[in-house]
N, C-alpha and C positions, 0 to 999 in steps of 0.2 A: 299510282300517282300519290304523291305526298300532299297532305292537306294541312291547313293552318286552323288550329282549334283554340278558341278562347274559353276558359273555364272561369265563370264568374258567379258563384253561388253566394247567397246570404248564409248566415249561421243556421244550423238546425237546432233550434232552441231546446235546451235540456239534454243535448247529446254531443254536438260538435260545433266548434267555432267555424267561421267561414273559411279560414285558412286550412283547417283540418279537413273540411268537406272538399275543398278544392284539390287537396293532395290525394284524397281517396279517389275522387273522380278521375284525376290524371293517371293514377296507377291502374285503374280499371281500363281506361281507354288505351293505354300503352300496351296492355296485354294483347289486345286485338290488332292494334295498328302502331307498332313500335317506332315507325319512321316518321310519323306525323310530328309537326311542330306544335307544342303545347304551351300556351301562355296562361299562367295562373293569375287572376285578378280578383281575389275574394272581395266581396262587397258588403255594404251595410246601408241602413237608411236613417240612421240617427240613434238607434238603440244600442244594445250590447254589441260589442265588436267593432264599433265605428273607429275608435283609435287604432285598433289592431289592423283593420283594413287599410287605413290611410298610411300608417307607419310602414306597412309592407310594400306600399306602392310608390311612396314619395322619397326619392333619394335625399339624404341630408336631414331627415326627420329625427328629432331627438326627444326621447321620453323624459319628462321632468318629474321628479318626486316632490311632493309637498310636505311629507310627513303625515302625522295623524290628523284626520279631519272627522267631523261629526257624521256618523252614518244615519240612515233614515230613521232608525229606532233610538237614536241618542247615544249609541255606543260609538266606538272609534273604529275607523277604517283607514287604510293607507291611501291617501289621495295622490293623483297624478294627472298630468296633462301632456299634450304633444306639441312641441314647437316645430313649425315648418319653416323652411327658408323664406326670408322676407318678413320675419317677425310675426307670423301667423300662429296663434294658439288654437288648438282644437281641444275642447273640454267635453267629456262625455258624462252627461248627468248620471247614467246608469252605473258608472264606475264608483261613484260616491253615494248615490241615493237610489240605487236600483232595487227592484222587488226581491231579487235573490239574496240580498244582504239582510233581509229581515229574518230574525229568529222565529217570529210569528207575525201574521198580518195584523196591522194596526191602522186601519183606514182613517181614523179620526185624528191620530197623533203623529203619524209619520211625517217627516219634514225634508225639505230640500236644503237645509242649512249647510250641509257639506259641500254642495255645489258652489255656494257663495264663497266658502273658504278656499276652494280650489281656484276660483276665478280671481280672488284677491291675490293669491300667490302669483298667478299669471300676470296680472296687471302690475304687481310689484316688480316683476322681472323686466318690465319695459316693452311688452309686446305691442305691435302696431295695430293688430286687429284680432278679433276672436270669433271662432265658430263654436257654437254650443250645440251639441248633439242632444236632442230631446227625445227620449224614448226609454221605455222600461222603468218608469218612475214608480216608486212605492207609495207616493203621497198625493194628496189633493189639496195643496196649500196655496195655490196661485203663485208659487215661487216666492212667497213672503219669507220663508225660512232663509232662502239664498240671499234675498235682498237685505234682510236684517243682518246677515253676516257681512254684507258689504256696506253697512252703515245706516240703513233705513231704520227708523224707530216706529214700531207698531204698538199702540198703547190702548188700554181699556179706559173706562170712564174715570177711574181713579188716577190715571196717568202712569200706571204700572205696565211694564212690558208684557205683551201677550206670551203665553206658553206656545211652544212649537206645535205645528199641526194645523190641518184645515179647520177642524171644529172650533178651535180657539178664535177664529176670525169672526164668529158670531158675536163676540164681545168687543169687537174692534170699535173704538170711538175716535181715534185720531192717528194720523200718519205724519211723520216728520222726516223729510228727505234732505235736511240740511247737511248731514254728514255722509250722505250716500256717495260712494266712490263714483267718479265719472268713468264712462267707458273709454277705451283707448281711442286715439284720434282717427284710426282707420275704421272704426265702427264694429258692430256686432251683428252676426247673422245666426239665426236659429235654424237648425237642420231638423226637419220633422217629416214623418210619413203620414200625418193626419191633417185634415183641414177643419177640425171641429172648432166651434165657437166655445167661449168660456161657459156659457149658461144654456139651459134649456134641454130638451129631449136628446139633442145631439151633442151636448156639452160634456165638460170634463167629469163631472160627478155621475151623470146619468149613464154615459157610455162606458167609461173606464173605471168607475168606482167599484163595480162588482169584481173586476179582475184583481182589485186590491183588498178584497174581503169585505166590502161595504154591503150591509143589508139595505132593504128598501127604506127603512127609517133613517139609517145613516146617510144614504144618498140624499134624502130630503134635507137632512141637517147640513151636509156639506154644500148642497146647492144654495141654501139660504146664507151660509157663511161666505161663499164666494160672491154672492150677490151683494152682500154688505161691503166686502172689500172693493168691488167694482164701483159701488156707489160713492165711496170715499176717494178712490184712487183715480177715477176718470178713465180716459182712454176709450177704446172701442172693444167691449167684450164680445161683440159679434164678429170681429175680424176672423177670417179663416186661419186656423192654427193657434188661436188664442187658448183653446182648450188643451193643447198639447202638454203632456207631462203634468197632468193634474192642474192645469192653468198656469204653469210656469211660462208658457208662451205669452200669455196676457201680461204677466208681471214684468217681463223683460222688454216687451214692445212698449209698454207704458212708461216704465222707469228709465230705460236706456235708449228708446227709439230703435230697438233692434228690428232688423228685417227678417221676414220669414221666408224660407226657401225649402224646396223639396230636398229632403235628405238624400234620397237615392240618386237624384240627378246631380246634386253638388258633389257627392262622394264619387260617383261615376266619372265626373269631370276631373276631380283631383287625381284619380287613379289611371286616367287615360283610357277608360273603357270605350268611349265612342269611336276613337281612332282605331283601337284594336279590333272592334267588331267590324268596322268598315273594311278592314284588310283581311278578315277571317273568312273561312269557308263554313265553319260551324261555331255557334256559341252555345255553351251548356250553362244553365243556371239552375237554381233550386232553393228550397227552403223546407222547413219542417212540415208546413201544411199549406197546400195551394188551394185557395178558394177565391170567391169573387173579389174580396178585398185585395188580393194579390195584384190585381190589375189597376189598383187605384193608388199610385204613388209609392208602391213598395219596390224592392230590388228586382224581383222577378218581372213585374209588369214593365218597369222602366227598361230593363234589359231586352225584353221582347219587343218593345217599341223601337229601340235602337236597331235591333236586328231587322225589323220590318222596313225601316227607312233604307237600309242598305241591301236588302234582299239576301241576308245571311240566314242559313238554315239554323233551326233552333232545337234544343232539347231541354225539357224541364224534368228534373228529378226531385221528387218531394217525398217527405216521410209519409204523407197521406194526400191523396187527390180528392178534394171535395167537389171539384168540377174539372172538366177536361180543358187543359190549356191548348193553345194552337201549337202545331208542330208535333214532333215526337215527344213522348212523355213516359214516365215510369213512376210507380208508387213503391216505396220500400216496404210498406205494409203488405202489399200484395206479393212482392217478391219473397219476403221472409215468411209469409203465412199468417202473420199477426202483428199488431202494433207493438206488443211486448217483445217479440223476437227482433223486430227492426230496431227498437230502442236499445236492446241488449248488445247488438253488434252493428251499429250504424255504418261504420267504415266498410265493413265487409259487404253490406248490401249496396252501398254507394258504388263500390268497385264493380259489383255484379251488374248494376244498372248501366254504368258507363261502358262496360264491355259490350252489353247488348246494344247501346246506342251506337257505338263505333261500327258494329256489324250491320246496323240498319240504315245509317245515314250516309255512308260513303262506300 
């Protein structure tokens, strides 16, 4: 009996893009069951690979180049965004301001300025609405770098422009939004996989600062700087998602009235994942590390929720399993014998895991 299989992994960070992971899983499954129908729908949740996942799934999507923009460390990177039918722009923060773009970590000075430069290009092209994918940020600047690239003026007590980076916000004395570009008439939606507030023990600096290289003392410095920004800028720093991407969520909700949405759910809808799972016999998903956070707004958790709604069988393949997911699962680390071996040949072990899943599930 031929079965319908949906393959919908996230990226395996540090080794494979979501599309590459999906292809490897499909190849492994096909070895065991060559007559099954395989539908590849690589996913993302707002971090690296969001544009790739949407471009692969949406007919008529066009990748637009902006030319050089400011990278998170002040160097230049090639900016780009994705135009979807209907004048929808998808802008991925990680593409211009992501952690992998840093030559070395700089938690106090890394900036989101490049994001603003990409957004300005999209607005100048006349788009109707914007989706900003917030994930993988190198900075903790509250989105001020991006907003300044869009015309906001952030000044110290002498009236001089602040330097880029989160730490500089401690000297913030005044903000002038007179020349800030207006958002497109169709509005702006922020795609994120976190519900963190801007400040406090669950906030941008405390939770995500260490991933960006911040020491305990630097976290305290960034926390105070973000608090100063919120004091002057207003809005609601406690809103869920305000802490996304080093506080960029807060910056754009306050400045542009942006809405905050689950990245995994929005991208699943754009790629047609709910309907595909409803019609499938099995859905295979995966990521680099499966843990308790995976079930809280990330790709794997959302995919499992969709499968549960429709009674679709599931398989989770992860580089490492820190906890056991529902349904069938496999760890590439266990299959390969070590994490290093799995990282050295991730596609090989994904194929092996998928082959095992095909023999176990149908």
